[in-house]
TIGU-107045 format. One line per field, with one value per residue (C-alpha): chain; residue number from 1; residue in three letters; y, z, x. Coordinates in pm, whole numbers, always signed. Each point is the difference from the previous one (the first is absolute). Example, Ala and Ser with C-alpha at 12.3 -4.5 7.8 and 13.67 -1.06 7.14 Angstrom:
residues 2
cadena: (A A)
num: (1 2)
residuo: (Ala Ser)
v: (-450 +344)
w: (+780 -66)
u: (+1230 +137)
//
This chain:
residues 223
cadena: (A A A A A A A A A A A A A A A A A A A A A A A A A A A A A A A A A A A A A A A A A A A A A A A A A A A A A A A A A A A A A A A A A A A A A A A A A A A A A A A A A A A A A A A A A A A A A A A A A A A A A A A A A A A A A A A A A A A A A A A A A A A A A A A A A A A A A A A A A A A A A A A A A A A A A A A A A A A A A A A A A A A A A A A A A A A A A A A A A A A A A A A A A A A A A A A A A A A A A A A A A A A A A A A A A A A A A A A A A A A A A A A)
num: (1 2 3 4 5 6 7 8 9 10 11 12 13 14 15 16 17 18 19 20 21 22 23 24 25 26 27 28 29 30 31 32 33 34 35 36 37 38 39 40 41 42 43 44 45 46 47 48 49 50 51 52 53 54 55 56 57 58 59 60 61 62 63 64 65 66 67 68 69 70 71 72 73 74 75 76 77 78 79 80 81 82 83 84 85 86 87 88 89 90 91 92 93 94 95 96 97 98 99 100 101 102 103 104 105 106 107 108 109 110 111 112 113 114 115 116 117 118 119 120 121 122 123 124 125 126 127 128 129 130 131 132 133 134 135 136 137 138 139 140 141 142 143 144 145 146 147 148 149 150 151 152 153 154 155 156 157 158 159 160 161 162 163 164 165 166 167 168 169 170 171 172 173 174 175 176 177 178 179 180 181 182 183 184 185 186 187 188 189 190 191 192 193 194 195 196 197 198 199 200 201 202 203 204 205 206 207 208 209 210 211 212 213 214 215 216 217 218 219 220 221 222 223)
residuo: (Met Ser Ile Ala Thr Asn Thr Tyr Leu Thr Met Gly Thr Val Leu Val Asp Asp Ala Met Asp Ala Arg Ile Leu Gly Met Trp Ser Lys Arg Glu Val Asn Glu Gly Phe Tyr Lys Thr Gly Phe Glu Thr Ile Leu Phe Asn Arg Pro Gly Ser Phe Ala Leu Glu Thr Val Leu Ser Ser Val Met Thr Trp Asp Lys Glu Leu Leu Ile Ala Gly Pro Cys Ala Thr Leu Asp Leu Leu Asp Lys Arg Thr Ala Gly Tyr Gly Phe His Val His Leu Cys Ala Ile Ser His Asp Ser Trp Asn Ala Ile Asp Glu Met Leu Ile Leu Asn Pro Gly Ile Thr His Leu Leu Leu Asn Ile Ser Ser Pro Ser Ile Ile Asn Ser Gln Glu Ile Ser Arg Leu Leu Asn Leu Ile Glu Thr Tyr Arg Leu Thr Leu Ile Val Asn Cys Gln Ser Glu Val Asp Gly Ile Asn Asp Gln Phe Leu Asn Ala Ile Asp Phe Met Val Ala Glu His Glu Ser Asp Glu Pro Gly Ser Phe Val Val Ala Arg Arg Ser Lys Leu Val Gln Thr Glu Gly Asn Ala Arg Asn Phe Thr Phe Asp Leu Tyr Thr Tyr Trp Gln His Ser Leu Arg Asn Arg Asn Ala Ile Ile Glu Pro Met Cys Gly)
v: (+2286 +108 -305 +164 -1 -328 -225 -326 -5 -82 +299 -8 -330 -245 -277 +80 -185 -295 -241 +104 -14 -355 -108 +150 -111 -351 -11 +102 -213 -219 +85 +225 +355 +110 +308 +184 -113 +258 -187 -292 +207 +37 +284 +7 +238 -15 +121 +60 -135 -356 -227 +83 +358 -112 -241 +268 +236 -260 -77 +365 +79 -307 -64 +240 +11 -198 -296 -302 -168 -366 -54 -352 -114 -165 +38 +185 +286 +45 +196 +241 +64 +45 +265 +172 +32 +124 +343 -4 -23 -330 -340 -269 -379 -229 -356 -209 -193 -376 -280 -44 +369 +70 -136 +221 +300 -87 -12 +331 +162 -139 +130 +339 +125 +336 -136 +152 -34 -283 +63 -312 +26 -218 -57 -271 -119 -340 +128 -63 -267 -10 -197 +253 +287 -162 -11 +361 +120 -172 +187 +330 -51 -121 +293 +258 +87 +241 -192 +166 -210 +102 -179 -15 -222 -26 -127 -108 +87 +19 +152 -295 -240 +194 +11 +378 +26 +223 +358 +138 -156 +137 -114 +117 +3 -46 +307 +196 +202 -120 -22 -136 +9 -43 -156 +106 -79 +332 -32 -50 +263 +281 -78 +92 +371 +193 -307 +34 +65 +254 +140 -218 -316 +114 -261 +190 +314 -195 -168 +330 +135 -306 +46 +306 -197 -354 -201 -234 -296 +159 +241 +264 -75 +209 +203)
w: (+245 -356 -212 -291 +197 +190 -81 +96 -292 -353 -207 -335 -112 +264 -151 -184 -326 -168 +116 +362 -48 -125 +287 +271 -150 -38 +369 +70 -252 -301 -158 -305 +55 -331 +86 +267 +345 +178 -113 +219 +306 +115 -3 -7 +176 -74 +242 -49 +348 +139 +79 +371 -82 -211 +277 +267 -220 -37 +375 +94 -236 +31 +373 +233 +378 +63 -218 +75 -233 -17 -157 -120 -149 +70 +357 -112 -151 +271 +244 -272 -117 +363 +56 -319 +126 +346 +83 -266 +270 -106 +157 -176 +34 -133 -124 -170 -312 +5 -161 +314 +96 -151 +294 +227 -222 +8 +381 +14 -214 +226 +314 -153 -189 -45 -266 -331 -212 -80 -122 -165 -36 -287 +10 -269 -263 +171 +345 -53 -229 -168 +282 +258 -217 -1 +380 +11 -235 +213 +305 -193 -110 +338 +193 -277 +8 -219 -151 -40 -164 +34 -255 +96 -296 -364 -49 -305 -52 +374 -23 -212 +270 +259 -218 -10 +379 +47 +94 +18 -148 +77 -190 -137 -368 -145 -139 +27 +290 +296 -98 +125 -79 +153 -175 +188 -31 -98 +233 +290 -120 +6 +367 +94 -58 +310 +191 -39 +310 -184 -350 -80 +27 -162 -257 -106 -85 -197 -192 -81 -127 -214 -178 -177 -255 -126 -273 -245 +225 +335 -78 +216 +200 -242 -316)
u: (+422 +59 -59 +176 +329 -51 +298 -176 -246 +108 -110 -172 -154 -108 +207 +319 -38 -175 +263 -52 -377 +28 +223 -217 -326 +152 +77 -363 -186 +67 -331 +20 -124 -153 -205 +201 +112 -215 -314 +108 -87 +362 +256 +377 +237 +375 +263 +372 +59 +43 -290 +24 -101 -303 -108 +25 -203 -275 -10 +3 -280 -220 +6 -184 +37 -319 +103 +220 +251 +98 +342 +68 +332 +333 +127 +313 -204 -266 +210 +111 -350 -119 +264 -104 -359 +100 -136 -271 -271 -161 +39 +205 -26 +274 -28 +271 -107 +32 -196 -209 -33 -345 -194 +207 -75 -371 +13 +179 -264 -274 +172 +76 -308 +161 +238 -113 +321 +231 +353 +146 +377 +130 +376 +3 -252 -24 -88 -370 -159 -343 -162 +122 -116 -347 +5 +116 -274 -261 +122 -1 -355 -120 +153 -28 +366 +189 +292 +341 +270 +364 +218 +367 +85 -94 -356 -189 -374 -57 -344 -113 +120 -201 -311 -13 -17 +305 -88 +355 +312 +348 +308 +337 +92 +345 +163 +328 -142 -207 -363 -327 -369 -343 -298 -315 -366 -155 -300 +242 +244 -258 -69 +358 -52 +100 +125 +377 +202 +216 +43 +299 -205 -327 -107 -311 +196 +255 -282 -167 +327 +60 -329 +134 +194 -52 +156 -167 -58 -67 -276 -176 -310 -202 +54)
//
């Protein structure tokens, strides 16, 4: 694949302008970034494609054949996500979110020790409250899970709500053209090198290309 001609990646700066920076960073965290976002330990990759493309890129790059994924979210979205992961070569478990579902998720994790990643699908800001987030964070710590959060609606400072536990966040941003972005923990992002099922969904390669140019807020990893 020639990255220079790939139509899926926004060329040039990682984020388009200061207004876009502020909007995306506001969805991620309400804390002021004074010395460069890259110093937080996270990276951003912007796509000129819908959120479904960004999510598939993350799943294709993060999940390897020997790992298992637990997808939690509203019942209406689980079948769609399950179909999207079909053929990737890793096993998928599904669990609908409800106010009494956390014990069921705990039991599922006990019975399936191969689960290494949790994909939480958020269809509305109110789908999970602070008490449920606390339960979720306990499960993540206990079972050492990688947390992927897919936001299908506008969120506000979501990483603050999850106490910096999110490893990969996927969301869409409002613009004239379809657009989405990924915020990824750098230590997890570097581990995706060589994992992608195909060049079209290679998160690591997109990240490396995006490092070429940065604007004032989203700075390069070094230099």
